[in-house]
C-alpha positions, 0 to 999 in steps of 0.5 A: 159409456155414458153417452149422452146429449144435453140441450144449452138454454142459455141467453141468446142458445140457438136451437141445436146448441148441446153438449155431448157426453162420452163418459167412459164408465166406472168398474169396481175391476179397474185401478182407475177411480176418478179420470180427466176430462177434456171439453172440446170446442170444434172450430168452424169460424163462429158459423158452425161447428166442424164435425171433423174437430168434434167425435173423432177427437173426443173418442181419440182422448177416449182411447187415451184414458180421458173421459171427454165431451162435445160442446156444440155452441151457438154459432152466428146469428147468435153473437158474444157472449152467447157461446161463452156463457154456453162454455162456461155452463159447460164446465159448471155442469160437469163438475156439478156431475163429477162425483156421479160420472167419476170426473177429477174435477180438478183435471178438465182441460178445455180444447178448441180448433180454430174458432173453437180455440177462440172460445176455449182462449175466451174462457182462460182469460175471462174465467173470473169474469163477474159477468161471467159468473153472474151469468151462471148464477155464482158469486163472486168467491166462486169463479174458479168453478168455471176456470179450466185447469188448461188450455189444449189450443189447435191453430186458434184464432186469436188476435182481431188485429193486422192477422185476424181471420176476420170472418171469425169476428164478422160472425162472433161480433156482429155489427160490434166490430169497433166496440168488442173487437179489442176485448175480443183480441185475446192476446191482449187479455192475458194475465197470470191467471190464464191456466197452463196452456198448450199450443200448435199451429202450422207455419204454412196455415193460410187462414189462420195465420201463425202469429195468431199463436204466436202473439198469443205465446208472447203474452202467456209469456209475458204473464208467466203462464207456462206453456208448451207451443208446436209449430210444424212447417207443412199443414194447411188450416184444419187439420183436426188429427191430421190423418185419415180419420179426419180427411176431408171429401176432397180429400184434404186434411191429411199432413203426417208430419203433423199427426204428433201433435196428439202424442205430444198432447197427451205427453203435456196433459200427463204433466199437467194431471201429476200433479201441476194442477196443484199449484196456483189457484187450486192450492187453495183445496177448495172442494167442488 
Protein backbone atom coordinates (compact mmCIF):
# COMPACT_ATOMS: atom_id res chain seq x y z
CA UNK A 1 0.00 0.00 0.00
CA UNK A 2 1.11 3.54 -0.76
CA UNK A 3 0.34 5.02 2.64
CA UNK A 4 1.61 8.56 2.88
CA UNK A 5 0.81 11.96 4.37
CA UNK A 6 0.98 15.19 2.40
CA UNK A 7 0.81 18.53 4.16
CA UNK A 8 -1.54 21.29 3.02
CA UNK A 9 -0.11 24.65 1.98
CA UNK A 10 -3.16 26.57 0.82
CA UNK A 11 -3.82 30.16 1.78
CA UNK A 12 -5.16 30.08 5.33
CA UNK A 13 -4.28 26.43 5.99
CA UNK A 14 -3.61 25.62 9.62
CA UNK A 15 -0.69 23.52 10.86
CA UNK A 16 -1.77 19.90 10.81
CA UNK A 17 -3.96 20.07 7.72
CA UNK A 18 -2.99 17.16 5.50
CA UNK A 19 -4.04 14.49 3.03
CA UNK A 20 -3.52 10.81 3.82
CA UNK A 21 -3.43 8.31 0.94
CA UNK A 22 -4.39 4.63 1.05
CA UNK A 23 -3.36 3.52 -2.44
CA UNK A 24 -3.42 -0.17 -3.27
CA UNK A 25 -0.19 -1.30 -4.90
CA UNK A 26 -0.37 -2.20 -8.58
CA UNK A 27 0.54 -5.77 -9.47
CA UNK A 28 0.94 -7.34 -12.89
CA UNK A 29 -0.38 -10.54 -11.31
CA UNK A 30 -3.86 -9.02 -10.96
CA UNK A 31 -6.30 -8.07 -13.70
CA UNK A 32 -7.14 -4.73 -12.09
CA UNK A 33 -5.20 -1.88 -13.61
CA UNK A 34 -6.38 1.60 -12.59
CA UNK A 35 -8.77 1.78 -9.62
CA UNK A 36 -11.41 4.36 -8.66
CA UNK A 37 -10.65 6.48 -5.61
CA UNK A 38 -12.86 7.68 -2.74
CA UNK A 39 -11.70 10.98 -1.23
CA UNK A 40 -13.11 11.25 2.31
CA UNK A 41 -13.95 14.41 4.26
CA UNK A 42 -14.68 13.53 7.91
CA UNK A 43 -17.21 15.56 9.87
CA UNK A 44 -16.84 17.48 13.10
CA UNK A 45 -18.84 20.69 12.80
CA UNK A 46 -15.86 22.49 11.24
CA UNK A 47 -14.20 22.33 14.68
CA UNK A 48 -12.21 19.14 14.00
CA UNK A 49 -12.14 16.13 11.69
CA UNK A 50 -13.58 12.97 13.23
CA UNK A 51 -11.34 9.93 13.58
CA UNK A 52 -14.42 7.70 13.37
CA UNK A 53 -15.28 9.04 9.91
CA UNK A 54 -11.71 8.90 8.62
CA UNK A 55 -9.47 5.81 8.55
CA UNK A 56 -12.12 3.17 9.45
CA UNK A 57 -14.23 4.29 6.52
CA UNK A 58 -11.21 4.59 4.22
CA UNK A 59 -10.24 1.00 5.04
CA UNK A 60 -13.80 -0.15 4.35
CA UNK A 61 -13.67 1.33 0.86
CA UNK A 62 -10.16 -0.06 0.41
CA UNK A 63 -11.48 -3.55 1.18
CA UNK A 64 -14.13 -3.06 -1.53
CA UNK A 65 -11.41 -2.56 -4.12
CA UNK A 66 -11.13 1.21 -4.25
CA UNK A 67 -8.20 3.46 -3.51
CA UNK A 68 -8.95 5.90 -0.70
CA UNK A 69 -7.66 9.19 0.68
CA UNK A 70 -8.64 11.17 3.77
CA UNK A 71 -8.49 14.95 3.90
CA UNK A 72 -7.80 16.36 7.36
CA UNK A 73 -8.88 19.87 6.37
CA UNK A 74 -8.42 23.11 8.32
CA UNK A 75 -11.23 23.91 10.76
CA UNK A 76 -11.93 26.91 12.98
CA UNK A 77 -10.25 29.39 13.37
CA UNK A 78 -9.70 28.84 9.64
CA UNK A 79 -12.73 30.10 7.71
CA UNK A 80 -14.27 29.70 4.27
CA UNK A 81 -12.91 29.12 1.67
CA UNK A 82 -9.76 27.59 3.22
CA UNK A 83 -11.08 24.02 3.55
CA UNK A 84 -12.68 24.20 0.10
CA UNK A 85 -9.35 25.21 -1.43
CA UNK A 86 -7.72 22.29 0.39
CA UNK A 87 -10.26 19.90 -1.07
CA UNK A 88 -9.81 21.38 -4.55
CA UNK A 89 -6.05 20.98 -4.19
CA UNK A 90 -6.50 17.37 -3.05
CA UNK A 91 -8.54 16.26 -6.05
CA UNK A 92 -6.15 18.06 -8.40
CA UNK A 93 -3.16 16.48 -6.63
CA UNK A 94 -4.63 13.00 -6.93
CA UNK A 95 -5.33 13.44 -10.63
CA UNK A 96 -1.79 14.70 -11.17
CA UNK A 97 -0.51 11.45 -9.61
CA UNK A 98 -3.10 9.22 -11.28
CA UNK A 99 -0.72 7.50 -13.68
CA UNK A 100 1.93 6.94 -11.01
CA UNK A 101 -0.52 5.51 -8.47
CA UNK A 102 -2.83 3.71 -10.92
CA UNK A 103 -5.85 5.89 -10.12
CA UNK A 104 -8.55 6.21 -12.76
CA UNK A 105 -8.71 10.03 -12.97
CA UNK A 106 -12.29 9.91 -14.25
CA UNK A 107 -13.49 7.90 -11.25
CA UNK A 108 -12.80 10.03 -8.18
CA UNK A 109 -15.75 10.39 -5.82
CA UNK A 110 -15.74 12.85 -2.93
CA UNK A 111 -17.35 11.48 0.24
CA UNK A 112 -18.28 13.58 3.27
CA UNK A 113 -19.97 13.13 6.65
CA UNK A 114 -21.91 15.89 8.42
CA UNK A 115 -19.87 19.11 8.07
CA UNK A 116 -17.53 17.10 5.84
CA UNK A 117 -20.61 16.46 3.72
CA UNK A 118 -21.08 20.21 3.46
CA UNK A 119 -17.47 20.52 2.31
CA UNK A 120 -17.86 17.72 -0.25
CA UNK A 121 -21.12 19.18 -1.55
CA UNK A 122 -19.49 22.63 -1.69
CA UNK A 123 -16.96 21.29 -4.18
CA UNK A 124 -19.85 19.67 -6.02
CA UNK A 125 -21.60 23.01 -6.54
CA UNK A 126 -18.59 25.36 -6.75
CA UNK A 127 -16.02 23.31 -8.70
CA UNK A 128 -16.31 25.53 -11.79
CA UNK A 129 -16.06 28.86 -9.96
CA UNK A 130 -13.21 31.05 -11.20
CA UNK A 131 -11.90 31.82 -7.71
CA UNK A 132 -11.36 28.13 -7.02
CA UNK A 133 -9.54 27.47 -10.28
CA UNK A 134 -7.38 30.55 -9.76
CA UNK A 135 -6.46 29.35 -6.26
CA UNK A 136 -5.02 26.21 -7.89
CA UNK A 137 -3.24 28.01 -10.71
CA UNK A 138 -5.67 26.72 -13.31
CA UNK A 139 -6.96 28.48 -16.40
CA UNK A 140 -10.63 28.82 -17.30
CA UNK A 141 -10.32 25.80 -19.59
CA UNK A 142 -8.95 23.61 -16.77
CA UNK A 143 -11.85 23.86 -14.29
CA UNK A 144 -12.78 20.25 -14.89
CA UNK A 145 -9.67 19.10 -13.04
CA UNK A 146 -11.53 20.08 -9.85
CA UNK A 147 -14.80 18.33 -10.67
CA UNK A 148 -15.65 15.23 -8.61
CA UNK A 149 -17.03 12.33 -10.62
CA UNK A 150 -19.63 11.77 -7.91
CA UNK A 151 -20.68 12.88 -4.43
CA UNK A 152 -21.30 10.46 -1.56
CA UNK A 153 -22.90 12.35 1.32
CA UNK A 154 -23.54 10.90 4.77
CA UNK A 155 -26.01 12.90 6.93
CA UNK A 156 -24.66 16.13 5.42
CA UNK A 157 -24.93 19.69 6.66
CA UNK A 158 -26.47 21.56 3.72
CA UNK A 159 -28.70 24.50 4.62
CA UNK A 160 -28.06 27.71 6.55
CA UNK A 161 -31.81 28.30 6.83
CA UNK A 162 -34.49 26.98 9.17
CA UNK A 163 -32.93 23.52 9.58
CA UNK A 164 -29.31 24.64 9.83
CA UNK A 165 -26.69 23.17 12.09
CA UNK A 166 -25.78 26.63 13.36
CA UNK A 167 -22.48 25.65 14.91
CA UNK A 168 -21.08 24.47 11.58
CA UNK A 169 -21.86 27.77 9.89
CA UNK A 170 -20.56 29.82 12.80
CA UNK A 171 -17.26 27.94 12.64
CA UNK A 172 -17.07 28.08 8.86
CA UNK A 173 -18.00 31.73 8.38
CA UNK A 174 -17.12 33.47 11.62
CA UNK A 175 -18.34 37.06 11.49
CA UNK A 176 -19.40 36.73 7.84
CA UNK A 177 -22.71 34.96 8.51
CA UNK A 178 -24.86 37.59 6.81
CA UNK A 179 -22.41 38.09 3.96
CA UNK A 180 -21.96 34.43 2.99
CA UNK A 181 -24.76 32.49 4.68
CA UNK A 182 -26.94 32.49 1.56
CA UNK A 183 -24.08 31.40 -0.72
CA UNK A 184 -23.11 28.52 1.57
CA UNK A 185 -26.70 27.30 1.85
CA UNK A 186 -25.97 24.72 -0.79
CA UNK A 187 -29.51 23.76 -1.78
CA UNK A 188 -29.67 27.25 -3.33
CA UNK A 189 -26.54 26.74 -5.42
CA UNK A 190 -27.41 23.54 -7.28
CA UNK A 191 -27.16 23.48 -11.08
CA UNK A 192 -27.02 20.68 -13.62
CA UNK A 193 -23.21 20.78 -13.29
CA UNK A 194 -23.35 19.06 -9.90
CA UNK A 195 -22.06 15.46 -10.18
CA UNK A 196 -24.31 12.45 -9.62
CA UNK A 197 -24.99 12.05 -5.94
CA UNK A 198 -25.68 9.40 -3.29
CA UNK A 199 -27.09 10.60 0.06
CA UNK A 200 -28.20 8.90 3.25
CA UNK A 201 -29.60 10.33 6.47
CA UNK A 202 -31.79 9.25 9.39
CA UNK A 203 -35.27 10.47 10.23
CA UNK A 204 -34.28 10.59 13.92
CA UNK A 205 -31.20 12.81 13.47
CA UNK A 206 -31.56 15.59 16.06
CA UNK A 207 -28.26 17.35 15.35
CA UNK A 208 -28.46 17.81 11.60
CA UNK A 209 -32.13 17.39 10.66
CA UNK A 210 -32.91 15.21 7.66
CA UNK A 211 -34.39 18.29 5.99
CA UNK A 212 -30.80 19.15 5.06
CA UNK A 213 -30.67 16.14 2.76
CA UNK A 214 -34.28 16.54 1.62
CA UNK A 215 -33.65 20.12 0.52
CA UNK A 216 -30.54 19.11 -1.39
CA UNK A 217 -32.26 16.13 -3.02
CA UNK A 218 -35.14 18.37 -4.11
CA UNK A 219 -32.71 20.87 -5.62
CA UNK A 220 -30.82 18.09 -7.41
CA UNK A 221 -34.10 16.74 -8.74
CA UNK A 222 -35.10 20.15 -10.11
CA UNK A 223 -31.69 20.49 -11.77
CA UNK A 224 -31.94 17.03 -13.33
CA UNK A 225 -28.94 15.61 -11.43
CA UNK A 226 -29.35 11.81 -10.99
CA UNK A 227 -29.50 11.12 -7.26
CA UNK A 228 -29.97 8.14 -4.96
CA UNK A 229 -31.32 8.92 -1.49
CA UNK A 230 -31.90 6.66 1.53
CA UNK A 231 -33.60 7.75 4.73
CA UNK A 232 -33.49 5.39 7.70
CA UNK A 233 -36.09 5.65 10.43
CA UNK A 234 -33.75 5.12 13.39
CA UNK A 235 -30.27 6.38 14.16
CA UNK A 236 -28.62 9.36 15.79
CA UNK A 237 -26.26 11.75 14.05
CA UNK A 238 -22.68 10.77 13.24
CA UNK A 239 -23.11 7.03 12.78
CA UNK A 240 -20.12 6.57 10.45
CA UNK A 241 -20.19 2.83 9.60
CA UNK A 242 -23.00 2.40 12.17
CA UNK A 243 -21.36 -0.75 13.56
CA UNK A 244 -18.93 -1.75 16.31
CA UNK A 245 -15.94 -0.61 14.26
CA UNK A 246 -16.94 3.04 14.73
CA UNK A 247 -18.73 2.77 18.07
CA UNK A 248 -18.09 5.69 20.43
CA UNK A 249 -16.46 5.29 23.85
CA UNK A 250 -19.84 5.70 25.53
CA UNK A 251 -21.46 2.96 23.46
CA UNK A 252 -23.29 5.11 20.93
CA UNK A 253 -23.32 5.13 17.11
CA UNK A 254 -24.18 1.47 16.60
CA UNK A 255 -27.38 1.16 14.57
CA UNK A 256 -27.80 -2.17 12.82
CA UNK A 257 -30.58 -0.86 10.57
CA UNK A 258 -28.22 1.68 9.05
CA UNK A 259 -25.22 -0.53 8.31
CA UNK A 260 -26.68 -1.32 4.89
CA UNK A 261 -25.71 2.14 3.64
CA UNK A 262 -22.22 0.86 2.83
CA UNK A 263 -23.41 -1.86 0.47
CA UNK A 264 -26.01 0.46 -1.04
CA UNK A 265 -23.25 2.98 -1.71
CA UNK A 266 -21.05 0.21 -3.14
CA UNK A 267 -23.78 -0.78 -5.59
CA UNK A 268 -24.26 2.86 -6.56
CA UNK A 269 -20.53 3.35 -7.06
CA UNK A 270 -20.21 0.26 -9.23
CA UNK A 271 -23.10 1.49 -11.38
CA UNK A 272 -21.52 4.93 -11.61
CA UNK A 273 -18.13 3.51 -12.53
CA UNK A 274 -19.59 1.06 -15.04
CA UNK A 275 -19.95 3.87 -17.53
CA UNK A 276 -22.19 6.60 -16.16
CA UNK A 277 -19.25 9.00 -15.81
CA UNK A 278 -18.91 8.97 -19.59
CA UNK A 279 -21.99 11.21 -19.61
CA UNK A 280 -21.84 14.96 -19.36
CA UNK A 281 -18.53 16.79 -19.15
CA UNK A 282 -16.32 13.71 -19.34
CA UNK A 283 -17.84 12.83 -22.71
CA UNK A 284 -15.53 15.53 -24.07
CA UNK A 285 -12.72 12.98 -23.73
CA UNK A 286 -10.36 15.21 -21.78
CA UNK A 287 -7.16 13.46 -20.75
CA UNK A 288 -5.32 14.19 -17.48
